[in-house]
LOZA-669999 format. One line per field, with one value per residue: residue number from 1; residue in one letter; x, y, z of N, C-alpha, C in turn. Coordinates in steps of 0.001 Angstrom, whole numbers, plus 500000, padded with zeros to 6 digits. Layout:
k = c(NUM, ...)
r = c(A, ...)
nu = c(X, ...)
nv = c(Y, ...)
nw = c(Z, ...)
cau = c(X, ...)
cav = c(Y, ...)
caw = c(Z, ...)
cu = c(X, ...)
cv = c(Y, ...)
cw = c(Z, ...)
***
This chain:
k = c(1, 2, 3, 4, 5, 6, 7, 8, 9, 10, 11, 12, 13, 14, 15, 16, 17, 18, 19, 20, 21, 22, 23, 24, 25, 26, 27, 28, 29, 30, 31, 32, 33, 34, 35, 36, 37, 38, 39, 40, 41, 42, 43, 44, 45, 46, 47, 48, 49, 50, 51, 52, 53, 54, 55, 56, 57, 58, 59, 60, 61, 62, 63, 64, 65, 66, 67, 68, 69, 70, 71, 72, 73, 74, 75, 76, 77, 78, 79, 80, 81, 82, 83, 84, 85, 86, 87, 88, 89, 90, 91, 92, 93, 94, 95, 96, 97, 98, 99, 100, 101, 102, 103, 104, 105, 106, 107, 108, 109, 110, 111, 112, 113, 114, 115, 116, 117, 118, 119, 120, 121, 122, 123, 124, 125, 126, 127, 128, 129, 130, 131, 132, 133, 134, 135, 136, 137, 138, 139, 140, 141, 142, 143, 144, 145, 146, 147, 148, 149, 150, 151, 152, 153, 154, 155, 156, 157, 158, 159, 160, 161, 162, 163, 164, 165, 166, 167, 168, 169, 170, 171, 172, 173, 174, 175, 176, 177, 178, 179, 180, 181, 182, 183, 184, 185, 186, 187, 188, 189, 190, 191, 192, 193, 194, 195, 196, 197, 198, 199)
r = c(X, X, X, X, X, X, X, X, X, X, X, X, X, X, X, X, X, X, X, X, X, X, X, X, X, X, X, X, X, X, X, X, X, X, X, X, X, X, X, X, X, X, X, X, X, X, X, X, X, X, X, X, X, X, X, X, X, X, X, X, X, X, X, X, X, X, X, X, X, X, X, X, X, X, X, X, X, X, X, X, X, X, X, X, X, X, X, X, X, X, X, X, X, X, X, X, X, X, X, X, X, X, X, X, X, X, X, X, X, X, X, X, X, X, X, X, X, X, X, X, X, X, X, X, X, X, X, X, X, X, X, X, X, X, X, X, X, X, X, X, X, X, X, X, X, X, X, X, X, X, X, X, X, X, X, X, X, X, X, X, X, X, X, X, X, X, X, X, X, X, X, X, X, X, X, X, X, X, X, X, X, X, X, X, X, X, X, X, X, X, X, X, X, X, X, X, X, X, X)
nu = c(208625, 208353, 206987, 204660, 204147, 200750, 198850, 195983, 193817, 192138, 189162, 188439, 188057, 190483, 191154, 192644, 194836, 196348, 194953, 192448, 189077, 189762, 188805, 189901, 192698, 193961, 196790, 197956, 200957, 202799, 204623, 206265, 208302, 208229, 206906, 204580, 202692, 199906, 199061, 196496, 196470, 198148, 197860, 199526, 201970, 204074, 205794, 205840, 203389, 201282, 199467, 201228, 201191, 201380, 202586, 200935, 198738, 197620, 197417, 195464, 193312, 193255, 192369, 189847, 188277, 187900, 190078, 190663, 193738, 196206, 197212, 200421, 201047, 201243, 201370, 205078, 205721, 208509, 210045, 210561, 211754, 210539, 210723, 210448, 207553, 206318, 206910, 205679, 202983, 202384, 202823, 200900, 198560, 198598, 198123, 198164, 200517, 200413, 202302, 202595, 204272, 206752, 209139, 211278, 212947, 215491, 214525, 212590, 211241, 208768, 207349, 204020, 203198, 204211, 203634, 204771, 205336, 206828, 208074, 208717, 209210, 210960, 213513, 213275, 215014, 217063, 217189, 214609, 213199, 213449, 212148, 209250, 206221, 204131, 204144, 203026, 202130, 201231, 199622, 200064, 200510, 201795, 204493, 204967, 204143, 206907, 208391, 207284, 207542, 210648, 210843, 209779, 211785, 213549, 211832, 211040, 210340, 208074, 206355, 203557, 202105, 200949, 199184, 198128, 195588, 195513, 193200, 191818, 192260, 190923, 191691, 193554, 192879, 192300, 194748, 196602, 195231, 195166, 197802, 197961, 196542, 198409, 200543, 200370, 201126, 200678, 198436, 195428, 194892, 192186, 190739, 189025, 187975, 187160, 184950, 183059, 182977, 184413, 186527)
nv = c(207273, 209531, 212777, 215797, 219208, 220606, 222720, 222556, 220522, 220355, 219328, 220926, 223458, 223999, 227202, 229184, 230019, 228131, 225463, 226120, 225478, 222798, 219826, 219169, 218284, 219560, 220313, 221947, 222968, 224021, 226536, 229523, 232220, 234418, 236320, 238116, 240926, 240594, 238309, 235662, 233812, 234058, 232400, 230036, 230858, 230137, 227272, 225630, 225197, 223467, 220361, 217172, 215322, 212149, 210446, 208535, 209076, 211160, 210398, 208829, 210551, 211871, 209842, 209233, 211334, 211098, 213155, 215005, 215456, 216379, 219016, 220451, 222713, 226085, 228886, 228098, 225722, 224547, 225012, 222997, 219721, 217754, 215224, 212766, 212781, 213595, 210921, 209464, 210019, 209673, 206934, 205808, 207442, 207250, 209821, 212771, 215300, 218499, 221551, 224719, 227654, 229975, 230252, 230626, 228890, 225908, 223607, 220608, 217144, 215634, 216792, 216818, 219074, 222699, 225608, 228449, 231437, 234067, 236393, 240260, 240143, 238542, 237150, 234815, 231757, 231116, 229020, 227693, 228848, 226795, 224562, 225375, 225094, 227053, 230606, 232829, 235852, 238157, 241185, 244312, 246745, 249221, 248506, 246013, 244709, 245281, 243591, 241171, 241138, 240689, 238443, 236597, 236350, 234144, 231667, 228698, 228591, 227981, 228096, 228996, 232067, 234252, 237105, 237776, 239807, 241511, 240230, 242013, 244708, 246253, 248301, 246994, 245302, 246498, 247101, 244900, 244061, 245930, 245220, 242570, 243289, 244509, 242922, 239871, 237541, 237037, 236288, 236627, 235669, 235322, 234764, 232456, 230969, 232610, 234176, 232163, 230990, 229228, 227192)
nw = c(389432, 386659, 387390, 386705, 386906, 387349, 386204, 385241, 383368, 380341, 378362, 375062, 372471, 370093, 370184, 368903, 366336, 364014, 363760, 364892, 366254, 366381, 368156, 371151, 374192, 376821, 378492, 381169, 381883, 384707, 385706, 384771, 384026, 381937, 382101, 381179, 380666, 379804, 380126, 380385, 382083, 384768, 386996, 386629, 386608, 389167, 389926, 391728, 392885, 392622, 391814, 391156, 388664, 387124, 383755, 383339, 384518, 383459, 380611, 380952, 381395, 379162, 377559, 378398, 377107, 374256, 372351, 369349, 369755, 371274, 373488, 374470, 376928, 378706, 381055, 380927, 378763, 378080, 380469, 381403, 380901, 378063, 377077, 378169, 378747, 376156, 375005, 376279, 376338, 373294, 373066, 374736, 374300, 371359, 369463, 368181, 368801, 370176, 370876, 372621, 372901, 374398, 373314, 374918, 376472, 375638, 373414, 373691, 373611, 371519, 368848, 367032, 365772, 366269, 367748, 367974, 370072, 370374, 372943, 373994, 376360, 377521, 375707, 372610, 372596, 369666, 368376, 367933, 365843, 363993, 364686, 364884, 363599, 363480, 363763, 366181, 366953, 369598, 369506, 371124, 370831, 368256, 368173, 368447, 366115, 364493, 365981, 365217, 362543, 362819, 364475, 362581, 360726, 361662, 361322, 359629, 356382, 355169, 357497, 359143, 359767, 361804, 363264, 366359, 368035, 371185, 373774, 375574, 374593, 372201, 370308, 368631, 367093, 364748, 364240, 363353, 361536, 359629, 358806, 358184, 355635, 354121, 354259, 352722, 353558, 356037, 358590, 360397, 364070, 365620, 369389, 369566, 371466, 373675, 372511, 372614, 375107, 376032, 377817)
cau = c(207767, 208078, 205662, 204599, 203443, 199665, 198227, 194562, 193804, 190494, 188866, 187894, 188206, 191626, 190308, 193655, 195687, 195607, 193849, 191047, 187782, 189505, 188498, 191509, 192703, 194736, 197341, 198721, 202136, 203137, 206112, 206637, 208823, 208416, 206004, 203647, 201624, 198791, 198854, 195142, 196563, 198877, 198111, 200578, 203475, 204701, 206375, 205638, 201998, 200438, 199741, 201957, 200628, 202185, 202407, 199949, 197508, 197734, 196937, 194170, 192688, 193389, 191780, 188394, 187570, 188198, 190007, 191772, 194708, 196766, 197770, 200675, 200727, 201534, 202819, 205941, 206253, 209636, 210904, 210331, 212288, 209392, 211226, 209522, 206222, 205699, 207390, 204829, 201948, 202455, 202929, 199500, 197395, 198236, 197433, 198926, 200755, 201101, 203359, 202207, 205918, 207069, 210488, 212472, 213818, 215578, 213540, 212678, 209986, 209018, 205780, 203689, 203116, 204705, 203049, 205900, 204870, 207710, 207543, 209756, 209800, 211754, 213986, 213202, 215995, 217299, 216897, 213253, 212322, 213611, 210794, 208233, 205181, 203217, 204376, 201804, 202675, 200417, 199662, 199455, 200707, 202429, 205467, 204521, 204498, 208044, 208705, 206482, 208707, 211765, 210509, 209593, 213214, 213854, 211008, 210990, 209785, 206470, 205580, 202406, 202621, 199604, 199358, 196776, 194974, 195661, 192117, 191334, 192657, 190011, 192194, 194980, 192201, 192699, 196532, 196691, 194024, 195979, 199143, 197623, 196081, 199646, 201437, 199628, 201992, 200469, 197178, 195083, 194223, 191393, 190786, 187491, 186882, 186657, 183744, 182242, 182641, 184982, 187939)
cav = c(207505, 210743, 213516, 217300, 220038, 220446, 223679, 222231, 219761, 220262, 219212, 222026, 223413, 225045, 228375, 229969, 229769, 226950, 224419, 226503, 225096, 221314, 219392, 219253, 217929, 220320, 219930, 222934, 222867, 225065, 227622, 230622, 233414, 235359, 237560, 238770, 241633, 241005, 236778, 235430, 232271, 234220, 231494, 229363, 230950, 229240, 226076, 224255, 225261, 222964, 218868, 216685, 214296, 210943, 210470, 207469, 209758, 212381, 209532, 208244, 211572, 212166, 208638, 209502, 212274, 211115, 214071, 214658, 216099, 216879, 220168, 220890, 224580, 226601, 228783, 228116, 224430, 224170, 225050, 221467, 218820, 217241, 214096, 211443, 213274, 213326, 209796, 208689, 209982, 208944, 205657, 205317, 207536, 207746, 210864, 213962, 216294, 220148, 222216, 226057, 228193, 231485, 229431, 230886, 227594, 225028, 222391, 219229, 216872, 214869, 217172, 216966, 220601, 223530, 226794, 229728, 232491, 234722, 237420, 240842, 240450, 237262, 236573, 233265, 230601, 231355, 227639, 227523, 228662, 225455, 223510, 226037, 225045, 228377, 231904, 233414, 236703, 238944, 242619, 244820, 248174, 249252, 248210, 244686, 244771, 245233, 242325, 240402, 240738, 240108, 236976, 235986, 235747, 232861, 230305, 228173, 229504, 227638, 228243, 229958, 233100, 234912, 238091, 237867, 241011, 241302, 240376, 243525, 245879, 246376, 249044, 246215, 244347, 247224, 247398, 243782, 244009, 246740, 245149, 241939, 243898, 244593, 241508, 238718, 236126, 237046, 235733, 237116, 234689, 235433, 233632, 232126, 230189, 233291, 234413, 230786, 231313, 227585, 227354)
caw = c(388314, 386363, 387321, 386256, 387832, 386264, 386638, 384748, 381992, 380200, 376972, 374739, 371445, 369945, 369659, 368170, 365236, 362458, 364403, 365505, 365927, 366495, 369419, 371769, 375130, 376865, 379767, 381109, 382731, 385792, 385466, 383961, 383974, 380566, 382681, 379873, 381589, 379339, 380584, 381130, 382973, 385800, 388184, 386065, 386601, 390028, 389520, 393077, 393466, 391525, 391880, 390353, 387670, 386129, 382463, 383099, 385251, 382088, 379582, 381382, 381582, 377409, 376628, 378605, 376319, 372907, 371896, 368170, 369685, 372730, 373394, 375470, 377011, 380179, 381674, 379788, 378768, 377783, 381508, 381665, 379752, 377883, 376306, 378785, 378272, 374988, 374494, 377207, 375645, 372154, 373130, 375576, 373929, 369934, 369291, 367519, 370251, 369679, 371780, 372430, 373568, 373992, 373069, 375755, 376795, 374661, 372633, 374072, 373428, 370389, 368343, 365412, 365550, 367349, 367560, 368656, 370353, 371010, 373764, 373883, 377771, 377505, 374631, 372718, 371985, 368465, 367857, 367913, 364691, 363347, 365031, 364660, 362484, 363142, 364464, 366393, 367780, 370134, 369365, 372333, 370200, 367187, 368236, 368155, 364456, 364264, 366556, 364686, 361255, 363175, 364669, 360751, 359771, 362327, 361376, 358293, 355025, 355226, 359155, 359135, 360547, 362601, 364616, 367510, 369077, 372550, 373897, 376505, 373441, 370957, 368662, 368236, 365959, 363213, 363701, 362991, 360070, 358484, 358723, 357024, 354448, 353256, 354187, 352464, 353903, 357015, 359071, 361854, 364899, 367101, 370661, 369315, 372699, 374219, 372474, 372574, 376666, 376248, 378788)
cu = c(207998, 206890, 205930, 203853, 202195, 198937, 196598, 194835, 192247, 190378, 188016, 188129, 189641, 191029, 191570, 194393, 195478, 194997, 192962, 189943, 188129, 189510, 189968, 191665, 194017, 195581, 198323, 199452, 202074, 204040, 205912, 207306, 209159, 207713, 205616, 202550, 199985, 198260, 197407, 195564, 197753, 199161, 199229, 201728, 204496, 204424, 205505, 204570, 201273, 200696, 200992, 201337, 201615, 201813, 201047, 198444, 197096, 196956, 195717, 192681, 192130, 192236, 189939, 187581, 187135, 188561, 190731, 192977, 194937, 197719, 198734, 201190, 200975, 200838, 203792, 206526, 207476, 210540, 211247, 211188, 211166, 209584, 210386, 208298, 205554, 205904, 206011, 203344, 201702, 202306, 201418, 198331, 197219, 197652, 198053, 199263, 201282, 201546, 202795, 203299, 206020, 208858, 211708, 213475, 214541, 214618, 213997, 211422, 209972, 207434, 205526, 203751, 203624, 203991, 204248, 205257, 205838, 207205, 208766, 210102, 211328, 212501, 214243, 214701, 216049, 216974, 215471, 212516, 212753, 212670, 209804, 207235, 204377, 203924, 203432, 202454, 201474, 200853, 199040, 199799, 201639, 203891, 206179, 204836, 205750, 208952, 208594, 207518, 209923, 211801, 210239, 210827, 213825, 213195, 211295, 210077, 208417, 205831, 204522, 202574, 201512, 200026, 197713, 196482, 194981, 194346, 191226, 191921, 191846, 190804, 193522, 194270, 192422, 194104, 196927, 195764, 195084, 196956, 198766, 197433, 197434, 201026, 200734, 200099, 201585, 198563, 196516, 194263, 193526, 191403, 189614, 187253, 186474, 185266, 182715, 182080, 183020, 186300, 189207)
cv = c(209143, 211651, 215174, 218296, 220515, 221361, 223258, 221292, 220274, 219918, 220389, 221853, 224164, 226269, 229510, 229439, 228876, 226073, 224882, 225648, 223168, 221149, 218881, 218607, 218831, 220402, 221395, 223047, 224067, 225409, 228590, 231506, 234267, 236444, 238591, 239561, 241337, 238968, 236878, 234185, 232638, 232834, 230332, 229327, 230408, 228092, 225189, 224594, 224623, 221217, 218345, 215499, 213418, 210932, 209420, 208255, 210542, 211328, 208986, 209228, 212153, 211107, 208794, 210106, 212061, 212358, 213595, 214956, 216455, 218051, 220465, 222350, 225093, 227748, 228465, 226592, 224017, 224610, 223846, 220661, 217691, 215876, 213139, 211889, 212939, 211812, 208859, 208591, 209757, 207226, 205287, 205743, 207909, 208655, 212056, 215004, 217644, 220577, 223752, 226637, 229252, 231105, 229920, 230230, 226722, 224155, 221331, 218640, 216447, 215683, 216802, 218396, 221556, 224742, 227849, 230794, 233222, 236169, 238515, 240739, 239430, 236596, 235519, 232827, 230558, 230124, 227251, 227603, 227901, 224540, 224288, 225905, 226329, 229274, 232440, 234845, 237953, 240326, 243328, 246515, 247867, 248337, 246748, 243889, 244213, 244051, 241310, 239839, 240471, 239018, 236055, 235524, 234497, 231469, 229846, 228751, 229095, 227321, 229293, 231108, 234312, 235996, 238004, 239054, 240590, 241449, 241269, 244665, 245682, 247003, 247963, 245421, 245119, 247252, 245961, 243304, 244836, 246117, 243771, 242192, 244414, 243746, 240166, 237395, 236013, 236622, 236505, 235714, 235553, 234684, 233421, 231565, 231206, 233876, 233266, 230763, 229780, 228317, 227678)
cw = c(388084, 386383, 386903, 386970, 387109, 386915, 386201, 383523, 381910, 378715, 376474, 373210, 371143, 369743, 369062, 367195, 364102, 362608, 365173, 365081, 366302, 367770, 370005, 373223, 375568, 378211, 379737, 382003, 383668, 385412, 384511, 384224, 383227, 381144, 381794, 380521, 381253, 379880, 381082, 381971, 384037, 387211, 387383, 386091, 388016, 389574, 390623, 394093, 392935, 392039, 390755, 389958, 386965, 384640, 382541, 383609, 384071, 380832, 379786, 381312, 380086, 377012, 377250, 377965, 374802, 372298, 370249, 368297, 371232, 372769, 374798, 376027, 378406, 380560, 380764, 379808, 379326, 379137, 381888, 380597, 379535, 376924, 376306, 378580, 377293, 374375, 374902, 376376, 374312, 372342, 374069, 374883, 371997, 369256, 368948, 368601, 369405, 371231, 371525, 373612, 373282, 373241, 373868, 376071, 375398, 374443, 373322, 373600, 371698, 369827, 367336, 365002, 366427, 366761, 368661, 368785, 371186, 372018, 373941, 375138, 377991, 376094, 373651, 372444, 370108, 367801, 367583, 366860, 363775, 363663, 364599, 363143, 362280, 364316, 364870, 367438, 367965, 369857, 370296, 371715, 369170, 366992, 368037, 366949, 364040, 364850, 365540, 363104, 361575, 363817, 363284, 360089, 360550, 362103, 360256, 357481, 355113, 356592, 358570, 360192, 360813, 363517, 365321, 368336, 370359, 372947, 374627, 375343, 372240, 369731, 368242, 367128, 364725, 362937, 363065, 361171, 359277, 357954, 357724, 355596, 353621, 353204, 353742, 352944, 355475, 357450, 360155, 362810, 365964, 368507, 370426, 370446, 373788, 373899, 372381, 373950, 377119, 377162, 377810)
***
């Protein structure tokens, strides 16, 4: 029986990006070597320190809470082959599947929505842009604005583009705002779940 290392599962709202405010069930997979200094889930980085869950166990947890969608996140979820996971969840839960990834590993799985959040600490796989429905770049300083423009060249023309100010750096809010005011094809994403005290 195929299992996956699970840091946590939780039922909350999607706090960021295009689907902000939607009722969602989150599956956080263990394992990440991207190494973002601003990461707020560093406990997810080890692969082998988390309990293993089967697809059936995950589906049971999803169906117990009646969400509108399932979000696969991490860590870096694409460190794992997600083909069986997405196939199983789709057949058992019949809900839209979303992925949140830095794109540092080759794509796997079948998703209804892909949020691509590339990081400078580990360059993304260039094929990721063909899958991305949403580009979300975390802004920690002015250099990230150039990174955002560079990454936008690799996504589909209709991908929604977001700048997300780093939570612990209030000055990045103004950086993102000024950029968006001069680049009307971009939007700002805020971590609204943190304002609301949600997981």
